[in-house]
Rosetta silent file (secondary structure, phi, psi, omega in degrees, C-alpha in Angstrom):
SEQUENCE: MTTAETAPPPSMLLRELVFGAACAAALRTAARLGVADALGDSPMTVEDLATAVKTEPRPLGRLLRALACYDVFAEQADGRWAHTDMSRLLREDDPHSLRYITLWCTEPWTWDAWPRLDEAVRTGRNVVEDLYGKEFFQYLNEDAPESAVVFNRAMTTSSTQSARDVAQHLDLSGSSSVADIGGGQGHVVASLLEKYPTVHGTLLDLPRVVENADPRLRPGGALADRVRIVPGDCRVAIPVRADVYVIKNILEWDDDSTARTLRNVREAGGPGARVVVIENLVDDTPSMRFSTAMDLLLLLNVGGAKHTRESMARRLTDAGLVIDDVRPVNPYLHAFDCTVPG
SCORE:     score description
SCORE:     0.000 S_00000001
   1 L     0.000  139.565  179.365   84.075  100.972   61.115 S_00000001
   2 L   -71.678  131.251  177.256   87.475  101.517   59.526 S_00000001
   3 L  -115.888  175.835  179.200   88.546   98.614   57.301 S_00000001
   4 L   -59.648  -33.980 -178.777   91.765   97.832   55.476 S_00000001
   5 L   -72.741  -32.810 -174.560   90.252   99.406   52.339 S_00000001
   6 L  -101.469   -5.082 -179.088   89.190  102.648   54.067 S_00000001
   7 L   -62.049  140.843  178.290   92.050  103.057   56.575 S_00000001
   8 L   -59.349  147.756  178.962   94.080  106.235   56.018 S_00000001
   9 L   -66.972  156.586 -179.028   97.387  105.657   54.207 S_00000001
  10 H   -53.816  -36.855 -178.438  100.571  105.508   56.322 S_00000001
  11 H   -63.382  -37.527  178.176  101.703  108.919   55.076 S_00000001
  12 H   -69.806  -43.642 -179.604   98.526  110.540   56.409 S_00000001
  13 H   -61.460  -42.090 -179.224   98.750  108.721   59.746 S_00000001
  14 H   -68.104  -38.934  176.329  102.368  109.734   60.238 S_00000001
  15 H   -58.988  -39.750  178.751  101.612  113.367   59.382 S_00000001
  16 H   -68.297  -40.094 -179.138   98.927  113.313   62.068 S_00000001
  17 H   -63.480  -41.387 -176.486  101.244  111.682   64.602 S_00000001
  18 H   -70.001  -14.308  174.165  104.022  114.242   64.190 S_00000001
  19 L   -97.301   21.567  178.947  101.491  116.942   65.032 S_00000001
  20 H   -57.630  -30.810  178.982  100.680  115.230   68.323 S_00000001
  21 H   -62.015  -31.654  179.197  102.010  118.279   70.153 S_00000001
  22 H   -65.668  -39.730  178.167   99.182  120.325   68.640 S_00000001
  23 H   -65.771  -45.155  179.204   96.600  117.998   70.185 S_00000001
  24 H   -60.955  -42.353 -179.916   98.326  118.113   73.585 S_00000001
  25 H   -66.851  -36.259  179.140   98.533  121.913   73.419 S_00000001
  26 H   -66.957  -40.770  177.043   94.866  122.172   72.427 S_00000001
  27 H   -63.565  -43.188  178.652   93.823  120.007   75.385 S_00000001
  28 H   -61.076  -43.147 -178.877   95.962  122.097   77.717 S_00000001
  29 H   -63.013  -44.769  179.068   94.431  125.299   76.355 S_00000001
  30 H   -61.672  -38.821  179.579   90.883  124.025   76.791 S_00000001
  31 H   -68.079  -43.624 -178.633   91.700  122.996   80.364 S_00000001
  32 H   -67.912  -35.394 -179.811   93.358  126.308   81.246 S_00000001
  33 H   -78.511  -17.980 -177.900   90.543  128.350   79.718 S_00000001
  34 L    75.841   30.790 -177.129   87.873  126.269   81.460 S_00000001
  35 H   -61.850  -44.261 -178.080   85.986  125.578   78.231 S_00000001
  36 H   -65.771  -34.734  178.834   84.556  122.280   79.475 S_00000001
  37 H   -69.616  -35.023 -178.541   83.424  123.887   82.730 S_00000001
  38 H   -74.897  -28.429 -179.180   81.699  126.718   80.885 S_00000001
  39 L   -83.768  115.601 -177.691   79.867  124.365   78.527 S_00000001
  40 L   -87.369 -154.894 -178.925   76.847  122.971   80.334 S_00000001
  41 L   -75.357  -21.328  179.780   74.445  120.190   79.451 S_00000001
  42 L   -98.845  140.491  178.087   72.872  122.245   76.650 S_00000001
  43 L   -57.848  151.492 -179.451   74.810  123.036   73.441 S_00000001
  44 E  -131.173  151.249  172.283   76.182  126.576   73.108 S_00000001
  45 L   -72.745  157.264  179.640   77.193  128.805   70.238 S_00000001
  46 H   -65.167  -30.242  178.563   80.863  129.573   69.958 S_00000001
  47 H   -65.278  -44.752  179.263   80.041  133.243   70.583 S_00000001
  48 H   -68.036  -38.545  179.311   78.355  132.500   73.916 S_00000001
  49 H   -66.555  -39.969  178.422   81.099  130.097   74.893 S_00000001
  50 H   -63.229  -39.378  177.093   83.754  132.671   73.997 S_00000001
  51 H   -63.023  -40.585 -177.326   82.036  135.247   76.187 S_00000001
  52 H   -66.374  -34.644 -176.712   81.944  132.780   79.070 S_00000001
  53 H  -105.741    6.607  175.157   85.682  131.980   78.873 S_00000001
  54 L    60.547   53.618  175.104   86.784  135.489   77.799 S_00000001
  55 L  -130.129  175.229  172.057   88.247  134.637   74.395 S_00000001
  56 L   -82.790  139.365 -175.840   87.687  135.676   70.795 S_00000001
  57 H   -61.057  -45.010 -173.753   85.024  133.528   69.068 S_00000001
  58 H   -65.288  -48.770  176.705   86.906  132.697   65.867 S_00000001
  59 H   -62.045  -35.125  178.093   90.119  131.370   67.482 S_00000001
  60 H   -64.481  -39.670  177.021   88.003  129.456   70.018 S_00000001
  61 H   -61.149  -37.921  178.065   86.077  127.871   67.142 S_00000001
  62 H   -66.443  -39.776  177.562   89.372  126.769   65.588 S_00000001
  63 H   -62.724  -46.651 -179.590   90.458  125.241   68.886 S_00000001
  64 H   -63.314  -38.430  179.514   87.157  123.354   69.241 S_00000001
  65 H   -63.466  -40.812  179.056   87.333  122.111   65.649 S_00000001
  66 H   -64.375  -43.039 -178.944   90.813  120.698   66.255 S_00000001
  67 H   -70.088  -32.665 -179.944   89.710  118.937   69.443 S_00000001
  68 H   -62.878  -24.475  176.248   86.552  117.590   67.796 S_00000001
  69 L   -62.495  -22.113  179.959   88.813  115.566   65.485 S_00000001
  70 L  -108.978   17.970 -179.844   89.680  113.536   68.592 S_00000001
  71 L    64.466   26.453  171.742   86.070  113.348   69.862 S_00000001
  72 L  -105.296  105.035 -168.461   86.750  116.032   72.469 S_00000001
  73 L    75.104  155.851 -178.456   83.674  118.299   72.060 S_00000001
  74 E  -142.451  136.731  177.347   81.267  117.910   69.149 S_00000001
  75 E   -90.381  127.589  179.535   79.800  120.387   66.661 S_00000001
  76 L   -81.321  167.733 -178.831   76.041  120.064   66.180 S_00000001
  77 L   -60.034  -30.156 -179.140   74.255  120.410   62.845 S_00000001
  78 L   -88.432    6.722  176.835   73.178  123.954   63.783 S_00000001
  79 L    91.875   -8.490  177.561   76.779  124.982   64.536 S_00000001
  80 L   -78.382  162.484 -176.816   76.475  124.893   68.321 S_00000001
  81 E  -110.743  142.951 -177.565   78.960  122.972   70.436 S_00000001
  82 E  -135.119  165.278  178.091   78.194  120.139   72.859 S_00000001
  83 L   -76.163  153.650  165.272   80.017  117.843   75.223 S_00000001
  84 L  -117.643  174.861  178.020   81.280  114.376   74.434 S_00000001
  85 H   -59.064  -35.371 -179.144   82.197  111.696   76.956 S_00000001
  86 H   -77.516  -40.116 -178.559   85.835  112.792   76.712 S_00000001
  87 H   -64.962  -29.983  177.502   85.304  116.534   76.902 S_00000001
  88 H   -63.150  -27.064  179.472   83.330  116.067   80.135 S_00000001
  89 L   -69.816  -12.369  175.300   86.512  114.620   81.682 S_00000001
  90 L   -85.544   -8.490  177.098   88.075  118.089   81.353 S_00000001
  91 L   -73.374  138.215 -179.662   85.475  119.492   83.760 S_00000001
  92 L   -69.743  -27.310 -175.846   86.861  120.077   87.241 S_00000001
  93 L   -93.399    1.881  178.255   83.638  118.885   88.874 S_00000001
  94 L   -72.290  134.972 -178.192   83.378  115.598   86.970 S_00000001
  95 L   -61.885  -20.304  177.998   83.841  112.628   89.368 S_00000001
  96 L  -112.009   26.734 -173.613   86.287  111.109   86.874 S_00000001
  97 L   -52.920  136.764  174.011   87.938  114.422   85.975 S_00000001
  98 L  -117.087   21.111 -177.026   91.273  114.329   84.153 S_00000001
  99 H   -59.116  -49.629 -176.519   91.685  118.108   84.093 S_00000001
 100 H   -75.779  -26.289  171.833   94.765  118.197   86.318 S_00000001
 101 H   -64.613  -42.851  178.155   96.258  115.112   84.671 S_00000001
 102 H   -59.233  -44.974  179.889   95.890  116.965   81.358 S_00000001
 103 H   -67.117  -43.157 -177.037   97.637  120.024   82.779 S_00000001
 104 H   -60.705  -42.997 -177.382  100.377  118.010   84.478 S_00000001
 105 L   -73.954   -5.163 -179.732  101.329  116.138   81.303 S_00000001
 106 L  -128.911   22.989  179.248  101.600  119.427   79.397 S_00000001
 107 L   -63.459  159.257 -176.095  103.292  121.681   81.960 S_00000001
 108 H   -52.534  -37.330 -178.400  105.946  124.143   80.644 S_00000001
 109 H   -63.828  -28.338 -179.367  108.866  121.931   81.699 S_00000001
 110 H   -66.054  -34.143 -179.685  107.575  119.113   79.474 S_00000001
 111 H   -72.764  -22.805  172.625  107.938  121.328   76.398 S_00000001
 112 H   -77.668  -33.785 -171.287  111.561  121.948   77.392 S_00000001
 113 H   -85.897  -40.493 -174.830  112.252  118.265   77.994 S_00000001
 114 H   -55.477  -41.674 -179.781  110.586  116.413   75.107 S_00000001
 115 H   -62.849  -11.879 -179.187  112.910  117.791   72.390 S_00000001
 116 H  -105.361   20.313  178.739  115.826  116.244   74.316 S_00000001
 117 H   -61.634  -35.389  178.969  114.419  112.728   74.359 S_00000001
 118 H   -60.230  -38.002  177.505  117.145  111.593   71.970 S_00000001
 119 H   -64.194  -42.649  179.784  119.726  112.649   74.560 S_00000001
 120 H   -66.046  -37.875  179.106  117.914  110.701   77.285 S_00000001
 121 H   -67.928  -37.834  179.101  117.680  107.618   75.050 S_00000001
 122 H   -66.702  -41.053 -170.701  121.403  107.807   74.238 S_00000001
 123 H  -100.836  -22.511 -174.180  122.536  108.200   77.835 S_00000001
 124 L    75.994    9.778 -177.616  119.737  106.613   79.893 S_00000001
 125 L  -108.724  156.709  174.174  119.829  109.712   82.106 S_00000001
 126 L   -69.452  158.618 -179.620  117.194  112.341   82.855 S_00000001
 127 L  -105.391  -10.188 -174.754  117.553  115.687   81.079 S_00000001
 128 H   -64.361  -40.140 -178.024  115.987  117.907   83.755 S_00000001
 129 H   -63.957  -35.693  175.386  119.170  118.293   85.806 S_00000001
 130 H   -72.183  -35.303 -179.601  121.034  119.604   82.746 S_00000001
 131 H   -67.697  -44.840 -169.879  118.111  121.858   81.825 S_00000001
 132 H  -117.413   -4.506  176.603  117.573  123.439   85.224 S_00000001
 133 L    75.765   15.882  178.436  120.704  122.601   87.214 S_00000001
 134 L  -158.860  161.598  179.171  118.858  120.668   89.905 S_00000001
 135 L   -60.608  151.971 -168.553  116.944  117.456   90.587 S_00000001
 136 H   -54.927  -53.626 -175.723  113.391  117.413   89.243 S_00000001
 137 H   -71.112  -28.215  173.111  111.354  117.750   92.451 S_00000001
 138 H   -64.760  -43.294  176.713  113.789  120.320   93.815 S_00000001
 139 H   -60.114  -45.999 -178.976  113.237  122.311   90.605 S_00000001
 140 H   -58.048  -50.597 -173.673  109.453  121.979   90.938 S_00000001
 141 H   -73.167  -29.140 -176.505  109.307  123.125   94.539 S_00000001
 142 H   -95.755  -35.922 -170.981  111.880  125.924   94.252 S_00000001
 143 H  -115.350  -16.730 -175.919  111.468  127.285   90.730 S_00000001
 144 L  -134.737   62.825 -175.033  108.058  126.198   89.437 S_00000001
 145 H   -60.456  -34.979  178.945  105.551  126.485   92.321 S_00000001
 146 H   -65.203  -39.347  178.201  102.538  126.674   89.996 S_00000001
 147 H   -68.517  -34.014  176.801  103.637  123.452   88.328 S_00000001
 148 H   -63.548  -40.110  177.519  104.157  121.885   91.761 S_00000001
 149 H   -63.252  -44.028  178.094  100.548  122.731   92.644 S_00000001
 150 H   -60.810  -43.068  178.430   99.361  121.145   89.394 S_00000001
 151 H   -58.683  -48.217 -178.147  101.456  118.049   90.157 S_00000001
 152 H   -62.213  -40.943  179.549   99.975  117.713   93.638 S_00000001
 153 H   -69.358  -37.568  178.420   96.423  118.100   92.353 S_00000001
 154 H   -64.832  -43.367  179.921   97.046  115.635   89.527 S_00000001
 155 H   -66.631  -36.933  177.167   98.462  113.059   91.930 S_00000001
 156 H   -64.001  -45.150  178.039   95.539  113.600   94.308 S_00000001
 157 H   -59.069  -49.653 -177.918   93.069  113.114   91.463 S_00000001
 158 H   -62.581  -44.064 -178.591   94.829  109.987   90.231 S_00000001
 159 H   -66.451  -41.993 -179.577   95.179  108.506   93.720 S_00000001
 160 H   -61.254  -44.976 -178.071   91.584  109.223   94.682 S_00000001
 161 H   -68.428  -44.751 -177.425   90.249  107.588   91.537 S_00000001
 162 H   -74.784  -25.288  179.807   92.527  104.529   91.605 S_00000001
 163 H   -59.620  -37.237  178.129   92.081  104.032   95.378 S_00000001
 164 H   -62.381  -41.077  179.643   88.487  102.991   94.795 S_00000001
 165 H   -68.325  -39.452  179.105   89.628  100.348   92.313 S_00000001
 166 H   -63.682  -45.100 -179.717   92.355   99.107   94.653 S_00000001
 167 H   -62.886  -37.370  178.164   89.911   98.777   97.550 S_00000001
 168 H   -68.710  -33.860 -176.476   87.495   96.870   95.345 S_00000001
 169 H   -76.445  -42.384 -171.764   90.312   94.590   94.144 S_00000001
 170 L   -81.493  130.796  174.550   92.015   93.748   97.439 S_00000001
 171 L  -101.656  110.264  179.444   90.498   91.164   99.753 S_00000001
 172 L  -103.141   16.987  177.739   91.640   91.867  103.312 S_00000001
 173 L   -57.517  130.697 -179.799   89.348   89.300  104.911 S_00000001
 174 L    89.320   -6.735  177.916   91.227   87.721  107.788 S_00000001
 175 L  -100.521  146.148  179.952   93.730   90.581  108.057 S_00000001
 176 L  -107.400  -14.715 -177.016   93.788   92.939  111.018 S_00000001
 177 E  -149.697  147.110  178.557   96.209   95.595  109.727 S_00000001
 178 E  -138.355  140.055  178.755   97.334   97.181  106.466 S_00000001
 179 E  -119.494  129.236  178.134  100.194   99.604  105.759 S_00000001
 180 E   -98.588  104.326 -172.271  100.230  101.994  102.802 S_00000001
 181 E   -93.933  123.575 -173.941  103.948  102.451  102.039 S_00000001
 182 L    63.442   36.255 -169.003  104.875  105.631  100.173 S_00000001
 183 L   -85.411   12.208  177.598  101.128  106.143  100.092 S_00000001
 184 L    63.025 -126.800 -178.705  101.053  109.899   99.546 S_00000001
 185 L   -84.152   -3.335  173.225   98.004  111.420  101.180 S_00000001
 186 L    90.701   24.099 -178.671   96.642  107.999  102.092 S_00000001
 187 H   -64.768  -36.222 -179.054   93.703  107.602   99.722 S_00000001
 188 H   -66.697  -50.537 -178.106   94.350  103.875   99.325 S_00000001
 189 H   -65.224  -33.653  177.538   94.519  103.098  103.042 S_00000001
 190 H   -63.830  -43.913  179.709   91.469  105.311  103.667 S_00000001
 191 H   -65.075  -37.707  178.831   89.439  103.421  101.060 S_00000001
 192 H   -68.384  -39.799  179.302   90.535  100.089  102.520 S_00000001
 193 H   -67.511  -33.432  176.457   89.635  101.129  106.076 S_00000001
 194 H   -67.242  -36.488 -179.343   86.207  102.254  104.891 S_00000001
 195 H   -74.150  -35.338 -176.261   85.656   98.869  103.244 S_00000001
 196 L  -119.659   92.531 -171.591   86.938   96.867  106.225 S_00000001
 197 L   -68.550  -10.083  177.881   85.701   98.470  109.477 S_00000001
 198 L  -101.445   -3.885 -177.732   87.705   96.135  111.759 S_00000001
 199 L   -87.484  142.290  172.981   91.069   96.679  110.060 S_00000001
 200 E  -104.095  150.588 -174.113   93.657   99.169  111.370 S_00000001
 201 E  -131.250  163.008  174.329   95.955  101.034  109.016 S_00000001
 202 E  -135.247  137.979  172.971   99.245  102.893  108.732 S_00000001
 203 E  -113.679  124.150  176.192  100.290  105.548  106.237 S_00000001
 204 E  -122.203  125.885  172.247  104.021  106.069  105.688 S_00000001
 205 E  -162.663  178.897 -177.928  105.481  108.754  103.454 S_00000001
 206 L   -59.280  149.461 -176.831  107.822  111.738  103.584 S_00000001
 207 H   -52.569  -45.120 -177.123  107.035  114.312  106.307 S_00000001
 208 H   -67.526  -20.619  179.803  106.013  117.059  103.862 S_00000001
 209 H   -82.911  -49.813 -175.865  103.645  114.604  102.166 S_00000001
 210 H   -71.944  -14.498  172.992  101.836  113.174  105.195 S_00000001
 211 L   -58.255  -27.708 -178.652  101.340  116.697  106.569 S_00000001
 212 L  -108.102   34.156 -178.605   98.616  116.910  103.918 S_00000001
 213 L   -59.661  156.449  176.723   97.106  113.485  104.561 S_00000001
 214 L   -48.000  131.117 -179.240   93.503  112.773  103.624 S_00000001
 215 L   -53.397  -27.515  178.965   91.238  114.569  106.152 S_00000001
 216 L   -63.706  -23.636 -175.064   89.619  111.230  106.984 S_00000001
 217 L   -96.799  -19.694 -175.755   92.938  110.103  108.482 S_00000001
 218 L   -80.216  163.412  179.681   93.896  113.228  110.411 S_00000001
 219 L   -48.733  131.191 -177.720   92.824  113.968  114.014 S_00000001
 220 L    91.289  -12.841 -179.665   89.073  114.418  114.096 S_00000001
 221 L   -76.245  164.122 -174.882   88.623  112.510  110.829 S_00000001
 222 L   -63.547  -24.100 -176.301   86.232  109.609  110.436 S_00000001
 223 L  -112.782    5.859 -171.704   89.061  107.051  110.330 S_00000001
 224 H   -59.040  -32.413 -176.466   91.549  108.715  112.687 S_00000001
 225 H   -77.712   -6.293  179.443   91.023  106.227  115.502 S_00000001
 226 H  -118.996   15.418 -177.229   92.041  103.322  113.254 S_00000001
 227 E  -138.035  148.781  173.902   95.089  104.765  111.527 S_00000001
 228 E  -120.070  130.428  178.643   98.640  105.759  112.380 S_00000001
 229 E  -103.022  120.969 -174.603  100.461  108.346  110.251 S_00000001
 230 E  -119.036  112.530  173.941  104.225  107.770  110.147 S_00000001
 231 E   -74.776  133.158 -179.956  106.576  110.295  108.522 S_00000001
 232 L   174.497  172.786 -179.446  109.531  108.546  106.923 S_00000001
 233 L  -114.654  114.076 -175.943  111.368  107.454  103.782 S_00000001
 234 L   -65.412  -17.049  176.784  110.644  103.865  102.735 S_00000001
 235 L   -76.776  -17.266 -179.841  113.982  103.753  100.942 S_00000001
 236 L   -98.365  -50.612 -179.929  115.713  104.207  104.298 S_00000001
 237 L  -164.251  155.221  176.163  113.538  102.202  106.702 S_00000001
 238 L  -127.089   89.267 -178.132  109.964  100.995  107.238 S_00000001
 239 L   -83.114   54.872 -173.709  109.277  101.047  110.999 S_00000001
 240 L  -136.673  128.201  175.447  105.809   99.605  110.522 S_00000001
 241 L  -105.880  128.537 -179.521  104.461   96.166  111.409 S_00000001
 242 L  -154.466  162.227  174.514  101.367   94.995  109.504 S_00000001
 243 L   -73.691  -38.796 -175.459   99.688   91.928  108.058 S_00000001
 244 E  -130.090  133.310  175.882   99.481   93.494  104.592 S_00000001
 245 E  -114.573  130.105  177.087  101.752   96.060  102.932 S_00000001
 246 E  -111.517  127.432  178.879  100.556   97.985   99.886 S_00000001
 247 E  -125.494  108.298 -173.012  103.150   99.636   97.630 S_00000001
 248 E  -119.834  121.880  171.669  101.549  101.549   94.775 S_00000001
 249 L    53.916   38.319  175.082  103.289  103.360   91.910 S_00000001
 250 L  -125.069    0.128 -178.628  106.512  104.183   93.740 S_00000001
 251 L   -96.497   48.532 -177.103  108.897  101.538   92.358 S_00000001
 252 L  -115.727    9.249  179.222  109.766  103.627   89.311 S_00000001
 253 L   -83.884 -159.429  175.458  113.064  105.053   90.562 S_00000001
 254 L   -68.962  161.889 -175.114  116.520  103.616   89.967 S_00000001
 255 H   -61.345  -34.843 -178.100  117.047   99.925   90.664 S_00000001
 256 H   -65.056  -44.435  178.782  118.975  100.549   93.880 S_00000001
 257 H   -63.743  -40.498  177.965  116.138  102.561   95.464 S_00000001
 258 H   -62.597  -44.970 -179.472  113.612   99.943   94.396 S_00000001
 259 H   -62.930  -41.044 -179.835  115.729   97.132   95.848 S_00000001
 260 H   -65.548  -40.822  179.009  116.166   98.991   99.164 S_00000001
 261 H   -62.704  -46.264 -179.495  112.437   99.642   99.477 S_00000001
 262 H   -66.458  -37.325  176.548  111.522   96.008   98.832 S_00000001
 263 H   -63.742  -41.827 -179.071  114.203   94.809  101.246 S_00000001
 264 H   -64.969  -39.904 -179.092  112.895   97.171  103.910 S_00000001
 265 H   -71.776  -33.731  176.510  109.301   96.021  103.540 S_00000001
 266 H   -63.769  -43.606 -179.443  110.379   92.372  103.655 S_00000001
 267 H   -69.642  -34.986 -179.906  112.301   92.979  106.863 S_00000001
 268 H   -67.909  -42.356 -175.575  109.459   95.010  108.393 S_00000001
 269 H   -79.018  -38.996 -178.006  106.802   92.404  107.702 S_00000001
 270 L    75.882  174.943 -176.805  108.748   89.255  108.435 S_00000001
 271 L   -53.762  132.878  177.931  107.783   85.721  107.397 S_00000001
 272 L    92.341  -13.168 -179.902  104.190   85.348  106.265 S_00000001
 273 L   -66.107  146.737  177.667  103.552   89.043  105.615 S_00000001
 274 E   -98.289  132.801  179.833  101.595   89.876  102.477 S_00000001
 275 E  -124.955  117.864 -179.466  103.067   92.482  100.128 S_00000001
 276 E  -110.209  112.546 -179.570  100.883   93.865   97.331 S_00000001
 277 E  -103.182  123.880 -175.720  102.797   95.859   94.713 S_00000001
 278 E  -118.316  122.621 -174.869  100.613   97.860   92.304 S_00000001
 279 E  -144.042  157.891  164.541  102.154   99.354   89.169 S_00000001
 280 L   -74.081  141.750  174.313  101.496  100.484   85.615 S_00000001
 281 E  -116.348  148.872 -177.738  102.909   98.011   83.118 S_00000001
 282 L  -104.629    7.536 -179.943  104.163   98.869   79.658 S_00000001
 283 L  -132.932    3.804 -174.220  103.704   95.448   78.070 S_00000001
 284 L  -154.069   66.180 -175.910  100.427   94.073   79.405 S_00000001
 285 L  -159.601  147.012  174.364   97.701   96.697   79.584 S_00000001
 286 L   -67.408  -14.848 -175.080   94.839   98.119   77.484 S_00000001
 287 L  -105.537   46.091 -174.597   96.385  101.579   78.032 S_00000001
 288 H   -58.998  -41.012 -177.347   99.672  100.957   76.227 S_00000001
 289 H   -64.199  -42.150  179.013   99.848  104.385   74.580 S_00000001
 290 H   -68.305  -47.215 -175.666   99.376  106.183   77.892 S_00000001
 291 H   -65.215  -40.779 -179.947  101.679  103.889   79.885 S_00000001
 292 H   -71.432  -32.255  175.942  104.524  103.971   77.372 S_00000001
 293 H   -66.639  -43.207  177.150  104.250  107.762   77.093 S_00000001
 294 H   -63.984  -33.575  176.821  104.465  108.085   80.882 S_00000001
 295 H   -60.798  -44.336  178.631  107.441  105.736   80.773 S_00000001
 296 H   -68.467  -36.348  178.215  109.276  108.125   78.445 S_00000001
 297 H   -65.314  -37.510  175.813  108.294  111.122   80.581 S_00000001
 298 H   -62.524  -39.543  176.372  109.774  109.362   83.627 S_00000001
 299 H   -60.310  -41.978 -177.406  113.009  108.886   81.717 S_00000001
 300 H   -68.798  -42.378 -169.864  113.087  112.607   80.944 S_00000001
 301 H   -92.401  -38.405 -178.220  112.317  114.002   84.395 S_00000001
 302 L  -127.579   -0.397 -177.962  113.821  111.599   86.953 S_00000001
 303 L    75.820   17.187 -178.911  115.555  108.913   84.907 S_00000001
 304 L   -90.301 -172.438 -177.755  112.984  106.369   86.103 S_00000001
 305 L  -156.608  142.607  166.546  111.023  103.715   84.236 S_00000001
 306 L   -74.064  163.903 -175.112  107.687  101.953   84.184 S_00000001
 307 E  -106.460  152.289  161.594  107.916   98.172   84.405 S_00000001
 308 L   -86.242  167.397  176.584  107.140   95.238   82.191 S_00000001
 309 H   -58.522  -41.953 -177.362  105.522   92.258   83.869 S_00000001
 310 H   -68.671  -41.810 -177.135  108.855   90.414   83.680 S_00000001
 311 H   -68.891  -35.606  177.430  110.988   93.267   85.028 S_00000001
 312 H   -68.434  -43.992  179.479  108.645   93.825   87.977 S_00000001
 313 H   -61.377  -39.340 -179.410  108.521   90.100   88.744 S_00000001
 314 H   -64.564  -41.940  179.382  112.321   89.910   88.617 S_00000001
 315 H   -66.158  -36.401  179.187  112.743   92.753   91.098 S_00000001
 316 H   -68.546  -44.429  179.869  110.241   91.193   93.476 S_00000001
 317 H   -70.626  -35.800  176.045  111.859   87.751   93.406 S_00000001
 318 H   -61.759  -29.528  179.273  115.347   89.271   93.665 S_00000001
 319 L   -81.571   -0.768  177.150  114.115   90.972   96.850 S_00000001
 320 L    90.406   14.578  178.289  113.188   87.594   98.284 S_00000001
 321 L   -94.735  150.170  176.123  109.413   87.815   97.811 S_00000001
 322 E  -103.024  122.412 -178.877  107.257   84.983   96.514 S_00000001
 323 E   -85.020  118.657 -178.966  104.738   86.060   93.866 S_00000001
 324 E   -94.040  -29.972 -174.072  101.398   84.359   94.467 S_00000001
 325 E  -163.527  147.736  173.180   99.248   86.120   91.878 S_00000001
 326 E  -132.568  121.583 -178.109   99.301   88.874   89.256 S_00000001
 327 E  -143.146  150.672  174.865   95.996   90.461   88.229 S_00000001
 328 E   -69.950  141.649  173.757   94.746   93.703   86.656 S_00000001
 329 E   -92.593  -41.944  176.134   93.223   96.247   89.031 S_00000001
 330 E  -157.261 -173.417 -178.210   91.858   98.444   86.250 S_00000001
 331 L   -63.674  -10.796 -174.533   92.933   99.235   82.653 S_00000001
 332 L  -113.094  -15.800 -170.854   96.001  101.085   83.983 S_00000001
 333 E  -130.849  145.234  171.856   97.232   99.069   86.966 S_00000001
 334 E  -121.824  146.642  177.748   98.303   95.526   87.822 S_00000001
 335 E  -110.437  126.416  173.105   98.654   94.057   91.329 S_00000001
 336 E  -100.318  107.217 -176.924  101.490   91.665   92.202 S_00000001
 337 E   -91.614  114.858 -171.202  100.297   89.790   95.282 S_00000001
 338 E  -124.397  166.235  176.248  103.360   88.492   97.165 S_00000001
 339 E  -133.121  142.517  170.889  104.343   86.808  100.414 S_00000001
 340 L   -80.027  119.101 -175.287  107.447   87.087  102.572 S_00000001
 341 L   -70.711  161.009  177.890  108.625   83.447  102.817 S_00000001
 342 L   -73.500    0.000    0.000  109.369   81.738  106.105 S_00000001
């Protein structure tokens, strides 16, 4: 264990930090090359691994050595390479895979945007519109289709994984209906309907999003008879009546959009409705490095922000909601359990 006597000096730590881009690029390279997928349960020589991923052995060995410094892959005493718990997360078939999250956080646009963080900090504005001449998601869909695909897969991965935690966390006993507001493909509402077989659900999101709803929710799916899919924009209106409303990871836009969404859900539910807001926090989580980094990335691409516990609570109370409880869902998410007052 590292102690005060053996801890690296500040100068060494800072030198390592300023080369953080090298670590991110190495992870991206391993993901794009499929190194983790090619490496099975048995250790492999770098030559065999290079043949499998169609690279030169020596540069691949240098890449693996760099990643091993962060416990991503491990070199055995005989020189062969083996998986670690983290390198397995780069496999596409791992149930907890972070392959597409890794790619999303290192897409080409991020390398254009990060050097302009000082500009974003000075102005409080995103830099993407100046870089590409259009709003971020418009740029993705029109000019960077490959990056858009990566984004969609990353969001699907993240939603699928966190939906299980949300379903385990939320107690819907006594409720007959739940609405997933801005719920993407509907992984959260699907997981909740599977857990509670007497509950009916609604998924609301933009038309182009719900077109690709979870197969379980679409006609012919296992949950189709208990769910309604509603295309719409929660910032404009929420034409959905339910006992419980779930709003997960969408209150990261500007304050006006957040206020309109919360007002709409309050008006839709009416007195007594339960509103569960689930967000990453940047001041109360074991994953501070990840959450604060995502917070800065949001500033760069859309001018948005992750919340502190206090800032989220303030927005909820300003919207007229009563906060009954705040609890962690997992190391990355907190749930604000609220009620619409009478």
